[in-house]
C-alpha positions as CSV (number, residue, x, y, z in Angstrom):
1,X,-93.8,21.0,24.6
2,X,-90.2,21.4,24.0
3,X,-90.2,22.3,20.6
4,X,-91.6,25.8,21.2
5,X,-87.6,26.6,22.4
6,X,-85.5,27.8,19.5
7,X,-82.6,26.5,21.3
8,X,-82.6,24.0,24.7
9,X,-79.1,23.2,26.3
10,X,-78.4,21.4,29.2
11,X,-74.8,21.1,31.2
12,X,-73.6,18.4,33.7
13,X,-72.0,20.2,36.6
14,X,-68.4,19.8,36.6
15,X,-66.1,17.0,38.7
16,X,-67.6,17.2,42.1
17,X,-65.2,15.9,45.0
18,X,-68.0,13.0,45.5
19,X,-67.7,12.0,41.9
20,X,-63.7,11.4,43.3
21,X,-64.9,9.7,46.0
22,X,-67.3,7.7,44.1
23,X,-64.7,6.5,41.9
24,X,-62.4,5.7,45.0
25,X,-64.8,3.7,46.5
26,X,-65.5,1.7,43.2
27,X,-61.8,1.1,42.5
28,X,-60.7,0.0,45.9
29,X,-64.2,-2.0,46.3
30,X,-65.1,-0.3,49.2
31,X,-68.9,-0.7,50.1
32,X,-70.0,3.1,51.1
33,X,-68.7,5.9,49.6
34,X,-67.1,8.9,51.8
35,X,-68.9,11.7,51.6
36,X,-69.0,14.0,54.6
37,X,-71.6,16.4,53.1
38,X,-75.5,15.4,52.4
39,X,-75.6,15.4,48.7
40,X,-77.1,18.4,47.7
41,X,-73.7,20.5,49.6
42,X,-71.5,18.4,47.9
43,X,-68.8,20.8,45.9
44,X,-66.7,21.3,42.5
45,X,-63.1,19.9,42.8
46,X,-60.8,21.8,41.4
47,X,-60.9,20.0,38.0
48,X,-64.4,20.3,38.4
49,X,-64.0,24.6,38.2
50,X,-61.3,24.5,35.5
51,X,-64.2,22.8,33.4
52,X,-67.0,24.9,34.9
53,X,-64.8,27.8,32.9
54,X,-64.3,26.2,29.7
55,X,-68.3,25.7,29.6
56,X,-67.9,29.5,30.2
57,X,-65.7,30.6,27.6
58,X,-68.3,28.0,25.1
59,X,-71.0,29.8,26.1
60,X,-69.5,32.9,24.6
61,X,-69.0,31.3,21.5
62,X,-73.2,30.7,20.9
63,X,-75.5,33.4,21.2
64,X,-76.7,34.2,24.4
65,X,-79.4,31.8,26.1
66,X,-82.4,34.1,27.2
67,X,-82.9,32.1,30.3
68,X,-80.8,29.7,32.5
69,X,-82.1,27.5,35.0
70,X,-80.1,25.9,37.4
71,X,-80.5,22.9,40.0
72,X,-79.9,24.1,43.4
73,X,-77.1,21.1,44.4
74,X,-73.9,23.2,45.6
75,X,-72.0,21.6,42.5
76,X,-74.2,22.7,39.9
77,X,-74.6,26.0,41.0
78,X,-71.0,26.8,41.4
79,X,-70.9,25.3,37.9
80,X,-73.5,27.7,36.6
81,X,-71.8,30.9,38.3
82,X,-68.3,30.1,36.9
83,X,-69.5,29.5,33.5
84,X,-72.1,32.5,33.6
85,X,-69.5,35.1,34.9
86,X,-70.1,38.5,33.1
87,X,-72.5,37.2,30.4
88,X,-75.6,38.9,32.2
89,X,-78.4,36.5,31.3
90,X,-81.1,36.0,34.0
91,X,-80.5,32.4,36.8
92,X,-83.5,30.9,38.3
93,X,-82.9,28.6,40.8
94,X,-85.5,25.4,40.3
95,X,-85.7,22.0,42.3
96,X,-86.9,19.9,40.2
97,X,-83.7,20.1,38.1
98,X,-82.2,18.3,41.5
99,X,-80.1,14.8,41.1
100,X,-82.5,11.4,41.6
101,X,-82.5,10.9,44.9
102,X,-81.9,7.1,46.1
103,X,-83.0,6.6,49.6
104,X,-81.9,3.8,50.9
105,X,-79.1,3.2,48.1
106,X,-77.6,6.8,48.8
107,X,-73.7,6.6,49.5
108,X,-73.3,3.0,48.4
109,X,-71.2,1.7,45.7
110,X,-72.8,-1.2,43.0
111,X,-71.0,-3.8,45.8
112,X,-72.7,-2.2,48.6
113,X,-75.8,-3.0,47.4
114,X,-75.5,-6.2,46.6
115,X,-74.3,-6.8,50.3
116,X,-76.5,-4.8,52.4
117,X,-79.6,-4.7,50.6
118,X,-79.6,-7.8,48.5
119,X,-83.5,-7.6,48.0
120,X,-82.8,-4.0,46.8
121,X,-80.7,-5.0,44.4
122,X,-83.1,-8.2,42.7
123,X,-85.6,-5.7,42.5
124,X,-84.1,-3.3,41.0
125,X,-82.5,-6.0,38.4
126,X,-86.4,-6.7,37.7
127,X,-87.8,-3.7,37.0
128,X,-85.0,-1.8,35.5
129,X,-83.7,1.3,35.9
130,X,-86.1,3.1,34.1
131,X,-89.1,2.1,36.8
132,X,-87.1,1.2,39.9
133,X,-87.8,3.4,43.0
134,X,-85.4,2.8,45.7
135,X,-87.0,2.7,49.3
136,X,-87.2,7.1,50.4
137,X,-85.9,7.5,46.5
138,X,-87.2,8.0,42.6
139,X,-87.1,6.0,39.9
140,X,-86.0,8.1,36.1
141,X,-89.5,8.0,35.4
142,X,-90.5,10.3,38.6
143,X,-87.6,12.8,37.8
144,X,-88.8,12.7,34.0
145,X,-92.2,14.0,35.4
146,X,-90.9,16.6,37.3
147,X,-88.5,17.6,34.2
148,X,-91.6,17.8,31.8
149,X,-93.6,20.0,34.1
150,X,-90.7,22.3,34.1
151,X,-89.8,22.0,30.8
152,X,-93.8,22.7,30.0
153,X,-93.6,26.2,32.1
154,X,-90.2,27.3,30.8
155,X,-92.3,27.0,26.6
156,X,-95.0,28.7,28.0
157,X,-92.9,31.7,29.7
158,X,-90.4,32.0,27.2
159,X,-91.7,30.6,23.5
160,X,-89.3,30.7,21.0
161,X,-86.9,31.1,23.6
162,X,-83.0,30.2,24.0
163,X,-82.6,27.6,27.3
164,X,-79.8,26.3,29.2
165,X,-80.3,24.2,31.4
166,X,-77.4,22.8,34.8
167,X,-78.2,19.7,35.7
168,X,-76.9,16.1,36.4
169,X,-76.1,13.0,34.9
170,X,-79.1,11.2,35.0
171,X,-81.3,15.0,33.7
172,X,-79.1,15.0,30.6
173,X,-80.1,11.7,29.7
174,X,-83.6,12.5,30.7
175,X,-83.8,16.0,29.0
176,X,-82.9,14.1,25.6
177,X,-85.8,12.1,26.2
178,X,-88.2,14.8,26.4
179,X,-86.4,17.2,23.4
180,X,-86.6,14.0,21.1
181,X,-90.1,11.8,22.0
182,X,-87.5,8.6,23.3
183,X,-89.6,6.0,24.7
184,X,-88.1,3.7,27.8
185,X,-86.2,1.2,25.2
186,X,-84.6,4.3,23.4
187,X,-83.4,5.8,26.4
188,X,-82.3,3.2,28.2
189,X,-80.3,2.0,24.9
190,X,-78.3,5.5,24.9
191,X,-77.8,5.5,29.5
192,X,-76.3,1.5,28.7
193,X,-73.7,3.3,26.2
194,X,-73.1,6.5,27.3
195,X,-70.9,8.0,30.3
196,X,-72.2,11.5,30.7
197,X,-69.0,13.6,30.7
198,X,-68.8,16.4,33.7
199,X,-69.4,19.8,32.6
200,X,-70.2,18.2,29.0
201,X,-72.7,20.3,26.7
202,X,-76.3,18.7,24.7
203,X,-78.2,21.2,22.7
204,X,-81.0,21.6,20.4
205,X,-82.4,23.7,17.9
206,X,-85.6,23.8,16.7
207,X,-85.9,23.3,12.8
208,X,-89.7,23.7,11.8
209,X,-91.6,22.1,14.7
210,X,-89.2,20.1,15.7
211,X,-85.8,20.2,17.6
212,X,-82.9,18.8,16.1
213,X,-79.9,17.2,17.8
214,X,-76.8,19.9,17.7
215,X,-74.4,18.0,19.9
216,X,-74.9,14.9,22.3
217,X,-72.5,14.9,25.6
218,X,-70.0,17.0,24.0
219,X,-66.5,18.1,25.8
220,X,-65.0,19.7,22.4
221,X,-65.0,22.9,24.3
222,X,-62.9,21.5,27.5
223,X,-60.2,20.1,24.7
224,X,-60.1,23.4,23.2
225,X,-59.9,25.4,26.5
226,X,-57.6,23.1,28.2
227,X,-59.7,21.5,31.0
228,X,-59.5,18.1,31.7
229,X,-62.6,15.6,30.4
230,X,-64.0,13.3,33.1
231,X,-66.8,10.8,33.1
232,X,-67.1,9.9,37.1
233,X,-71.0,8.4,37.2
234,X,-73.2,10.6,40.0
235,X,-73.7,7.3,42.1
236,X,-72.3,4.0,41.5
237,X,-74.9,2.5,43.0
238,X,-76.7,2.5,39.9
239,X,-75.2,-0.1,37.1
240,X,-75.6,0.3,33.5
């Protein structure tokens, strides 16, 4: 599937106002993250907009992608719009790139999950991050299934193409799992030690019949173009 691409890359969205609020809630030990918008409508922060423009400068340093696919969430669309300004590439919005849905855990910090949903905290600890599905939400395995379908379609529609995705923290890790054929233990080992940075770039290039990693969670372009690097987690209810 993914080996049919010449080049595959995924960019996490820039820092959002939700990332800032989540970091504040975790630091202050509160149970609920104060975000007025629904998750799909959370915008970029000023820092996130700087980061997105730096991604645009990076994209002008590499061969232009053939197709760009973007999560429908506002923070991700804003990142893509700023990064792709003037590049002249086709852009598709696809709901299969949306962030993982958390159901009853939405807007809760890790402390909030233990205080308000203790049975779910225990069930999550027993099942593990990969298979745990909160009521009304998705597991990582659920997200992997929708990403698998999206990448299969892209490979069929753009064989040998250069494909760029704009997505979210968990989807960056799951795209890596699909690109490199990682199983659950391998993926979870990476997830435990990795904080996916805002506007980081991860990419793979075709080498024979396989995709070979070029970079993972790279922020070199942010440093080169004077944009701050940030690593706020998407959802603090999800410990590593």
